[in-house]
mmCIF file of the N, C-alpha and C atoms, coordinates in Angstrom:
data_MODEL
# 
_entry.id   MODEL 
# 
loop_
_atom_site.group_PDB 
_atom_site.id 
_atom_site.type_symbol 
_atom_site.label_atom_id 
_atom_site.label_alt_id 
_atom_site.label_comp_id 
_atom_site.label_asym_id 
_atom_site.label_entity_id 
_atom_site.label_seq_id 
_atom_site.pdbx_PDB_ins_code 
_atom_site.Cartn_x 
_atom_site.Cartn_y 
_atom_site.Cartn_z 
_atom_site.occupancy 
_atom_site.B_iso_or_equiv 
_atom_site.pdbx_formal_charge 
_atom_site.auth_seq_id 
_atom_site.auth_comp_id 
_atom_site.auth_asym_id 
_atom_site.auth_atom_id 
_atom_site.pdbx_PDB_model_num 
ATOM 1   N N  . MET A 1 1  ? 109.137 101.175 86.057 1.00 0.00 ? 1  MET A N  1 
ATOM 2   C CA . MET A 1 1  ? 108.978 99.813  85.436 1.00 0.00 ? 1  MET A CA 1 
ATOM 3   C C  . MET A 1 1  ? 109.806 99.658  84.301 1.00 0.00 ? 1  MET A C  1 
ATOM 4   N N  . ILE A 1 2  ? 110.155 98.216  83.972 1.00 0.00 ? 2  ILE A N  1 
ATOM 5   C CA . ILE A 1 2  ? 111.420 97.861  83.329 1.00 0.00 ? 2  ILE A CA 1 
ATOM 6   C C  . ILE A 1 2  ? 111.117 97.253  81.979 1.00 0.00 ? 2  ILE A C  1 
ATOM 7   N N  . GLN A 1 3  ? 109.778 97.276  81.596 1.00 0.00 ? 3  GLN A N  1 
ATOM 8   C CA . GLN A 1 3  ? 109.220 97.148  80.161 1.00 0.00 ? 3  GLN A CA 1 
ATOM 9   C C  . GLN A 1 3  ? 108.349 98.639  79.786 1.00 0.00 ? 3  GLN A C  1 
ATOM 10  N N  . LYS A 1 4  ? 108.420 98.414  78.358 1.00 0.00 ? 4  LYS A N  1 
ATOM 11  C CA . LYS A 1 4  ? 107.668 99.756  77.834 1.00 0.00 ? 4  LYS A CA 1 
ATOM 12  C C  . LYS A 1 4  ? 106.135 100.115 78.498 1.00 0.00 ? 4  LYS A C  1 
ATOM 13  N N  . SER A 1 5  ? 105.347 99.130  78.755 1.00 0.00 ? 5  SER A N  1 
ATOM 14  C CA . SER A 1 5  ? 104.075 99.353  79.225 1.00 0.00 ? 5  SER A CA 1 
ATOM 15  C C  . SER A 1 5  ? 103.893 97.768  79.981 1.00 0.00 ? 5  SER A C  1 
ATOM 16  N N  . ALA A 1 6  ? 102.783 97.827  81.018 1.00 0.00 ? 6  ALA A N  1 
ATOM 17  C CA . ALA A 1 6  ? 102.351 96.798  81.952 1.00 0.00 ? 6  ALA A CA 1 
ATOM 18  C C  . ALA A 1 6  ? 101.157 97.512  82.225 1.00 0.00 ? 6  ALA A C  1 
ATOM 19  N N  . ILE A 1 7  ? 100.063 96.364  82.411 1.00 0.00 ? 7  ILE A N  1 
ATOM 20  C CA . ILE A 1 7  ? 98.648  96.475  82.217 1.00 0.00 ? 7  ILE A CA 1 
ATOM 21  C C  . ILE A 1 7  ? 98.520  96.786  84.184 1.00 0.00 ? 7  ILE A C  1 
ATOM 22  N N  . LEU A 1 8  ? 98.194  97.759  84.532 1.00 0.00 ? 8  LEU A N  1 
ATOM 23  C CA . LEU A 1 8  ? 97.507  97.557  86.105 1.00 0.00 ? 8  LEU A CA 1 
ATOM 24  C C  . LEU A 1 8  ? 96.327  97.018  86.175 1.00 0.00 ? 8  LEU A C  1 
ATOM 25  N N  . ARG A 1 9  ? 95.942  96.002  87.136 1.00 0.00 ? 9  ARG A N  1 
ATOM 26  C CA . ARG A 1 9  ? 95.067  95.367  87.267 1.00 0.00 ? 9  ARG A CA 1 
ATOM 27  C C  . ARG A 1 9  ? 94.267  95.440  88.458 1.00 0.00 ? 9  ARG A C  1 
ATOM 28  N N  . ILE A 1 10 ? 92.660  94.986  88.823 1.00 0.00 ? 10 ILE A N  1 
ATOM 29  C CA . ILE A 1 10 ? 92.310  95.138  89.831 1.00 0.00 ? 10 ILE A CA 1 
ATOM 30  C C  . ILE A 1 10 ? 92.586  94.408  90.872 1.00 0.00 ? 10 ILE A C  1 
ATOM 31  N N  . ALA A 1 11 ? 93.252  93.055  90.622 1.00 0.00 ? 11 ALA A N  1 
ATOM 32  C CA . ALA A 1 11 ? 93.652  91.775  91.555 1.00 0.00 ? 11 ALA A CA 1 
ATOM 33  C C  . ALA A 1 11 ? 94.821  91.175  91.215 1.00 0.00 ? 11 ALA A C  1 
ATOM 34  N N  . PRO A 1 12 ? 95.662  90.852  92.059 1.00 0.00 ? 12 PRO A N  1 
ATOM 35  C CA . PRO A 1 12 ? 96.706  90.122  91.685 1.00 0.00 ? 12 PRO A CA 1 
ATOM 36  C C  . PRO A 1 12 ? 96.577  88.660  90.839 1.00 0.00 ? 12 PRO A C  1 
ATOM 37  N N  . ASP A 1 13 ? 96.234  88.917  89.712 1.00 0.00 ? 13 ASP A N  1 
ATOM 38  C CA . ASP A 1 13 ? 95.758  87.797  88.871 1.00 0.00 ? 13 ASP A CA 1 
ATOM 39  C C  . ASP A 1 13 ? 96.061  88.053  87.247 1.00 0.00 ? 13 ASP A C  1 
ATOM 40  N N  . GLU A 1 14 ? 96.612  87.315  86.336 1.00 0.00 ? 14 GLU A N  1 
ATOM 41  C CA . GLU A 1 14 ? 96.646  87.833  84.941 1.00 0.00 ? 14 GLU A CA 1 
ATOM 42  C C  . GLU A 1 14 ? 95.319  87.961  84.679 1.00 0.00 ? 14 GLU A C  1 
ATOM 43  N N  . THR A 1 15 ? 94.107  87.154  85.197 1.00 0.00 ? 15 THR A N  1 
ATOM 44  C CA . THR A 1 15 ? 92.923  86.870  84.652 1.00 0.00 ? 15 THR A CA 1 
ATOM 45  C C  . THR A 1 15 ? 91.938  88.225  84.762 1.00 0.00 ? 15 THR A C  1 
ATOM 46  N N  . SER A 1 16 ? 92.389  88.814  85.989 1.00 0.00 ? 16 SER A N  1 
ATOM 47  C CA . SER A 1 16 ? 91.511  89.899  86.383 1.00 0.00 ? 16 SER A CA 1 
ATOM 48  C C  . SER A 1 16 ? 91.233  91.056  85.561 1.00 0.00 ? 16 SER A C  1 
ATOM 49  N N  . GLN A 1 17 ? 90.404  91.997  85.908 1.00 0.00 ? 17 GLN A N  1 
ATOM 50  C CA . GLN A 1 17 ? 89.793  93.032  84.968 1.00 0.00 ? 17 GLN A CA 1 
ATOM 51  C C  . GLN A 1 17 ? 91.274  94.172  85.095 1.00 0.00 ? 17 GLN A C  1 
ATOM 52  N N  . GLU A 1 18 ? 91.497  94.782  83.531 1.00 0.00 ? 18 GLU A N  1 
ATOM 53  C CA . GLU A 1 18 ? 92.224  95.592  83.595 1.00 0.00 ? 18 GLU A CA 1 
ATOM 54  C C  . GLU A 1 18 ? 91.782  97.076  83.859 1.00 0.00 ? 18 GLU A C  1 
ATOM 55  N N  . ILE A 1 19 ? 93.059  98.020  84.880 1.00 0.00 ? 19 ILE A N  1 
ATOM 56  C CA . ILE A 1 19 ? 92.199  99.054  85.127 1.00 0.00 ? 19 ILE A CA 1 
ATOM 57  C C  . ILE A 1 19 ? 92.714  100.298 84.147 1.00 0.00 ? 19 ILE A C  1 
ATOM 58  N N  . GLN A 1 20 ? 94.114  100.088 83.635 1.00 0.00 ? 20 GLN A N  1 
ATOM 59  C CA . GLN A 1 20 ? 94.596  100.795 82.577 1.00 0.00 ? 20 GLN A CA 1 
ATOM 60  C C  . GLN A 1 20 ? 96.336  100.457 82.241 1.00 0.00 ? 20 GLN A C  1 
ATOM 61  N N  . THR A 1 21 ? 96.560  100.795 81.137 1.00 0.00 ? 21 THR A N  1 
ATOM 62  C CA . THR A 1 21 ? 97.969  100.223 80.659 1.00 0.00 ? 21 THR A CA 1 
ATOM 63  C C  . THR A 1 21 ? 98.909  101.479 81.075 1.00 0.00 ? 21 THR A C  1 
ATOM 64  N N  . LEU A 1 22 ? 99.741  101.083 81.904 1.00 0.00 ? 22 LEU A N  1 
ATOM 65  C CA . LEU A 1 22 ? 101.190 101.868 82.132 1.00 0.00 ? 22 LEU A CA 1 
ATOM 66  C C  . LEU A 1 22 ? 102.337 102.294 81.375 1.00 0.00 ? 22 LEU A C  1 
ATOM 67  N N  . GLN A 1 23 ? 102.752 103.577 81.302 1.00 0.00 ? 23 GLN A N  1 
ATOM 68  C CA . GLN A 1 23 ? 103.847 103.382 80.205 1.00 0.00 ? 23 GLN A CA 1 
ATOM 69  C C  . GLN A 1 23 ? 105.243 103.375 80.884 1.00 0.00 ? 23 GLN A C  1 
ATOM 70  N N  . GLU A 1 24 ? 106.280 103.077 80.289 1.00 0.00 ? 24 GLU A N  1 
ATOM 71  C CA . GLU A 1 24 ? 107.652 103.086 80.909 1.00 0.00 ? 24 GLU A CA 1 
ATOM 72  C C  . GLU A 1 24 ? 107.670 104.450 81.697 1.00 0.00 ? 24 GLU A C  1 
ATOM 73  N N  . GLY A 1 25 ? 108.384 104.558 82.939 1.00 0.00 ? 25 GLY A N  1 
ATOM 74  C CA . GLY A 1 25 ? 108.850 105.948 83.790 1.00 0.00 ? 25 GLY A CA 1 
ATOM 75  C C  . GLY A 1 25 ? 107.707 106.245 84.602 1.00 0.00 ? 25 GLY A C  1 
ATOM 76  N N  . VAL A 1 26 ? 106.674 105.759 84.743 1.00 0.00 ? 26 VAL A N  1 
ATOM 77  C CA . VAL A 1 26 ? 105.404 105.700 85.729 1.00 0.00 ? 26 VAL A CA 1 
ATOM 78  C C  . VAL A 1 26 ? 105.828 105.520 87.172 1.00 0.00 ? 26 VAL A C  1 
ATOM 79  N N  . LYS A 1 27 ? 105.975 106.749 87.862 1.00 0.00 ? 27 LYS A N  1 
ATOM 80  C CA . LYS A 1 27 ? 106.032 106.690 89.277 1.00 0.00 ? 27 LYS A CA 1 
ATOM 81  C C  . LYS A 1 27 ? 105.249 106.030 90.274 1.00 0.00 ? 27 LYS A C  1 
ATOM 82  N N  . MET A 1 28 ? 105.192 105.234 91.044 1.00 0.00 ? 28 MET A N  1 
ATOM 83  C CA . MET A 1 28 ? 104.336 104.725 91.813 1.00 0.00 ? 28 MET A CA 1 
ATOM 84  C C  . MET A 1 28 ? 104.776 104.317 93.546 1.00 0.00 ? 28 MET A C  1 
ATOM 85  N N  . GLU A 1 29 ? 103.781 104.274 94.392 1.00 0.00 ? 29 GLU A N  1 
ATOM 86  C CA . GLU A 1 29 ? 104.296 103.376 95.583 1.00 0.00 ? 29 GLU A CA 1 
ATOM 87  C C  . GLU A 1 29 ? 104.194 102.112 95.701 1.00 0.00 ? 29 GLU A C  1 
ATOM 88  N N  . GLN A 1 30 ? 105.126 101.265 96.364 1.00 0.00 ? 30 GLN A N  1 
ATOM 89  C CA . GLN A 1 30 ? 104.718 99.888  96.920 1.00 0.00 ? 30 GLN A CA 1 
ATOM 90  C C  . GLN A 1 30 ? 103.708 99.827  97.678 1.00 0.00 ? 30 GLN A C  1 
ATOM 91  N N  . VAL A 1 31 ? 102.905 99.286  97.786 1.00 0.00 ? 31 VAL A N  1 
ATOM 92  C CA . VAL A 1 31 ? 102.021 99.436  99.113 1.00 0.00 ? 31 VAL A CA 1 
ATOM 93  C C  . VAL A 1 31 ? 102.062 97.858  99.763 1.00 0.00 ? 31 VAL A C  1 
ATOM 94  N N  . GLU A 1 32 ? 101.874 96.629  98.756 1.00 0.00 ? 32 GLU A N  1 
ATOM 95  C CA . GLU A 1 32 ? 101.761 95.435  99.604 1.00 0.00 ? 32 GLU A CA 1 
ATOM 96  C C  . GLU A 1 32 ? 102.070 94.532  98.525 1.00 0.00 ? 32 GLU A C  1 
ATOM 97  N N  . ASN A 1 33 ? 102.976 93.549  98.964 1.00 0.00 ? 33 ASN A N  1 
ATOM 98  C CA . ASN A 1 33 ? 103.257 92.119  98.037 1.00 0.00 ? 33 ASN A CA 1 
ATOM 99  C C  . ASN A 1 33 ? 102.563 91.027  98.332 1.00 0.00 ? 33 ASN A C  1 
ATOM 100 N N  . LEU A 1 34 ? 101.994 90.295  97.316 1.00 0.00 ? 34 LEU A N  1 
ATOM 101 C CA . LEU A 1 34 ? 101.301 89.041  97.274 1.00 0.00 ? 34 LEU A CA 1 
ATOM 102 C C  . LEU A 1 34 ? 101.641 88.261  96.362 1.00 0.00 ? 34 LEU A C  1 
ATOM 103 N N  . ASP A 1 35 ? 102.230 87.134  96.400 1.00 0.00 ? 35 ASP A N  1 
ATOM 104 C CA . ASP A 1 35 ? 102.756 86.011  95.585 1.00 0.00 ? 35 ASP A CA 1 
ATOM 105 C C  . ASP A 1 35 ? 103.321 86.782  94.388 1.00 0.00 ? 35 ASP A C  1 
ATOM 106 N N  . GLY A 1 36 ? 104.095 87.479  94.389 1.00 0.00 ? 36 GLY A N  1 
ATOM 107 C CA . GLY A 1 36 ? 104.688 87.870  93.174 1.00 0.00 ? 36 GLY A CA 1 
ATOM 108 C C  . GLY A 1 36 ? 104.343 89.231  92.638 1.00 0.00 ? 36 GLY A C  1 
ATOM 109 N N  . TRP A 1 37 ? 103.086 89.907  93.207 1.00 0.00 ? 37 TRP A N  1 
ATOM 110 C CA . TRP A 1 37 ? 102.166 90.831  92.644 1.00 0.00 ? 37 TRP A CA 1 
ATOM 111 C C  . TRP A 1 37 ? 102.653 92.026  93.519 1.00 0.00 ? 37 TRP A C  1 
ATOM 112 N N  . TRP A 1 38 ? 102.470 92.957  93.357 1.00 0.00 ? 38 TRP A N  1 
ATOM 113 C CA . TRP A 1 38 ? 102.556 94.048  94.051 1.00 0.00 ? 38 TRP A CA 1 
ATOM 114 C C  . TRP A 1 38 ? 101.502 95.231  93.615 1.00 0.00 ? 38 TRP A C  1 
ATOM 115 N N  . GLN A 1 39 ? 100.738 95.535  95.107 1.00 0.00 ? 39 GLN A N  1 
ATOM 116 C CA . GLN A 1 39 ? 99.660  96.613  94.825 1.00 0.00 ? 39 GLN A CA 1 
ATOM 117 C C  . GLN A 1 39 ? 100.445 97.769  94.819 1.00 0.00 ? 39 GLN A C  1 
ATOM 118 N N  . VAL A 1 40 ? 100.332 98.599  94.281 1.00 0.00 ? 40 VAL A N  1 
ATOM 119 C CA . VAL A 1 40 ? 100.819 99.946  93.957 1.00 0.00 ? 40 VAL A CA 1 
ATOM 120 C C  . VAL A 1 40 ? 99.676  101.087 93.782 1.00 0.00 ? 40 VAL A C  1 
ATOM 121 N N  . ARG A 1 41 ? 100.526 102.290 94.286 1.00 0.00 ? 41 ARG A N  1 
ATOM 122 C CA . ARG A 1 41 ? 99.310  103.674 94.363 1.00 0.00 ? 41 ARG A CA 1 
ATOM 123 C C  . ARG A 1 41 ? 100.286 104.757 93.226 1.00 0.00 ? 41 ARG A C  1 
ATOM 124 N N  . LEU A 1 42 ? 99.543  104.886 92.689 1.00 0.00 ? 42 LEU A N  1 
ATOM 125 C CA . LEU A 1 42 ? 100.014 105.955 91.321 1.00 0.00 ? 42 LEU A CA 1 
ATOM 126 C C  . LEU A 1 42 ? 99.939  107.133 92.012 1.00 0.00 ? 42 LEU A C  1 
ATOM 127 N N  . GLU A 1 43 ? 100.257 108.140 91.569 1.00 0.00 ? 43 GLU A N  1 
ATOM 128 C CA . GLU A 1 43 ? 100.459 109.515 91.995 1.00 0.00 ? 43 GLU A CA 1 
ATOM 129 C C  . GLU A 1 43 ? 99.398  109.957 92.142 1.00 0.00 ? 43 GLU A C  1 
ATOM 130 N N  . ASN A 1 44 ? 98.061  110.086 91.140 1.00 0.00 ? 44 ASN A N  1 
ATOM 131 C CA . ASN A 1 44 ? 96.662  110.306 91.195 1.00 0.00 ? 44 ASN A CA 1 
ATOM 132 C C  . ASN A 1 44 ? 95.982  109.628 92.647 1.00 0.00 ? 44 ASN A C  1 
ATOM 133 N N  . GLY A 1 45 ? 96.436  108.413 93.411 1.00 0.00 ? 45 GLY A N  1 
ATOM 134 C CA . GLY A 1 45 ? 95.740  107.913 94.469 1.00 0.00 ? 45 GLY A CA 1 
ATOM 135 C C  . GLY A 1 45 ? 95.305  106.658 93.740 1.00 0.00 ? 45 GLY A C  1 
ATOM 136 N N  . GLU A 1 46 ? 95.182  106.124 92.850 1.00 0.00 ? 46 GLU A N  1 
ATOM 137 C CA . GLU A 1 46 ? 94.688  104.907 92.201 1.00 0.00 ? 46 GLU A CA 1 
ATOM 138 C C  . GLU A 1 46 ? 95.487  103.602 92.762 1.00 0.00 ? 46 GLU A C  1 
ATOM 139 N N  . LEU A 1 47 ? 94.925  102.820 92.937 1.00 0.00 ? 47 LEU A N  1 
ATOM 140 C CA . LEU A 1 47 ? 95.632  101.666 93.628 1.00 0.00 ? 47 LEU A CA 1 
ATOM 141 C C  . LEU A 1 47 ? 95.128  100.665 92.398 1.00 0.00 ? 47 LEU A C  1 
ATOM 142 N N  . GLY A 1 48 ? 96.273  99.715  92.435 1.00 0.00 ? 48 GLY A N  1 
ATOM 143 C CA . GLY A 1 48 ? 96.105  98.479  91.770 1.00 0.00 ? 48 GLY A CA 1 
ATOM 144 C C  . GLY A 1 48 ? 97.148  97.471  91.685 1.00 0.00 ? 48 GLY A C  1 
ATOM 145 N N  . TRP A 1 49 ? 97.456  96.029  90.584 1.00 0.00 ? 49 TRP A N  1 
ATOM 146 C CA . TRP A 1 49 ? 98.591  95.625  90.698 1.00 0.00 ? 49 TRP A CA 1 
ATOM 147 C C  . TRP A 1 49 ? 99.308  95.259  89.829 1.00 0.00 ? 49 TRP A C  1 
ATOM 148 N N  . LEU A 1 50 ? 100.571 95.081  90.138 1.00 0.00 ? 50 LEU A N  1 
ATOM 149 C CA . LEU A 1 50 ? 101.441 94.770  88.681 1.00 0.00 ? 50 LEU A CA 1 
ATOM 150 C C  . LEU A 1 50 ? 102.216 93.264  89.286 1.00 0.00 ? 50 LEU A C  1 
ATOM 151 N N  . PRO A 1 51 ? 102.713 92.762  88.328 1.00 0.00 ? 51 PRO A N  1 
ATOM 152 C CA . PRO A 1 51 ? 103.414 91.712  88.584 1.00 0.00 ? 51 PRO A CA 1 
ATOM 153 C C  . PRO A 1 51 ? 105.032 92.385  88.822 1.00 0.00 ? 51 PRO A C  1 
ATOM 154 N N  . GLU A 1 52 ? 105.314 91.701  89.803 1.00 0.00 ? 52 GLU A N  1 
ATOM 155 C CA . GLU A 1 52 ? 106.907 92.333  90.508 1.00 0.00 ? 52 GLU A CA 1 
ATOM 156 C C  . GLU A 1 52 ? 107.782 92.100  89.360 1.00 0.00 ? 52 GLU A C  1 
ATOM 157 N N  . ALA A 1 53 ? 107.667 91.329  88.259 1.00 0.00 ? 53 ALA A N  1 
ATOM 158 C CA . ALA A 1 53 ? 108.870 91.702  87.519 1.00 0.00 ? 53 ALA A CA 1 
ATOM 159 C C  . ALA A 1 53 ? 109.051 92.344  86.386 1.00 0.00 ? 53 ALA A C  1 
ATOM 160 N N  . VAL A 1 54 ? 107.850 93.354  86.216 1.00 0.00 ? 54 VAL A N  1 
ATOM 161 C CA . VAL A 1 54 ? 107.652 94.404  85.336 1.00 0.00 ? 54 VAL A CA 1 
ATOM 162 C C  . VAL A 1 54 ? 108.368 95.737  86.190 1.00 0.00 ? 54 VAL A C  1 
ATOM 163 N N  . MET A 1 55 ? 108.176 95.948  87.203 1.00 0.00 ? 55 MET A N  1 
ATOM 164 C CA . MET A 1 55 ? 108.640 96.861  87.965 1.00 0.00 ? 55 MET A CA 1 
ATOM 165 C C  . MET A 1 55 ? 110.331 96.933  88.254 1.00 0.00 ? 55 MET A C  1 
ATOM 166 N N  . GLU A 1 56 ? 110.866 98.280  88.401 1.00 0.00 ? 56 GLU A N  1 
ATOM 167 C CA . GLU A 1 56 ? 112.117 98.328  89.209 1.00 0.00 ? 56 GLU A CA 1 
ATOM 168 C C  . GLU A 1 56 ? 112.077 99.298  90.004 1.00 0.00 ? 56 GLU A C  1 
ATOM 169 N N  . ARG A 1 57 ? 113.058 99.229  90.963 1.00 0.00 ? 57 ARG A N  1 
ATOM 170 C CA . ARG A 1 57 ? 113.304 100.463 91.961 1.00 0.00 ? 57 ARG A CA 1 
ATOM 171 C C  . ARG A 1 57 ? 113.819 101.309 91.860 1.00 0.00 ? 57 ARG A C  1 
ATOM 172 N N  . ILE A 1 58 ? 113.668 102.497 91.784 1.00 0.00 ? 58 ILE A N  1 
ATOM 173 C CA . ILE A 1 58 ? 114.665 103.685 91.576 1.00 0.00 ? 58 ILE A CA 1 
ATOM 174 C C  . ILE A 1 58 ? 114.860 104.566 92.771 1.00 0.00 ? 58 ILE A C  1 
# 
């Protein structure tokens, strides 16, 4: 991530329910892209959505 933290959400929408706050440096797999949002899979297998603008590919 390129921000210090970002909110992982259940749907690709700023108003959708929050799953958790992710801190900078969290590793994840990009699964699907939809209108500027990425569905991601965390290392523990949990899925959620993040705005593309908060992510950085390494």
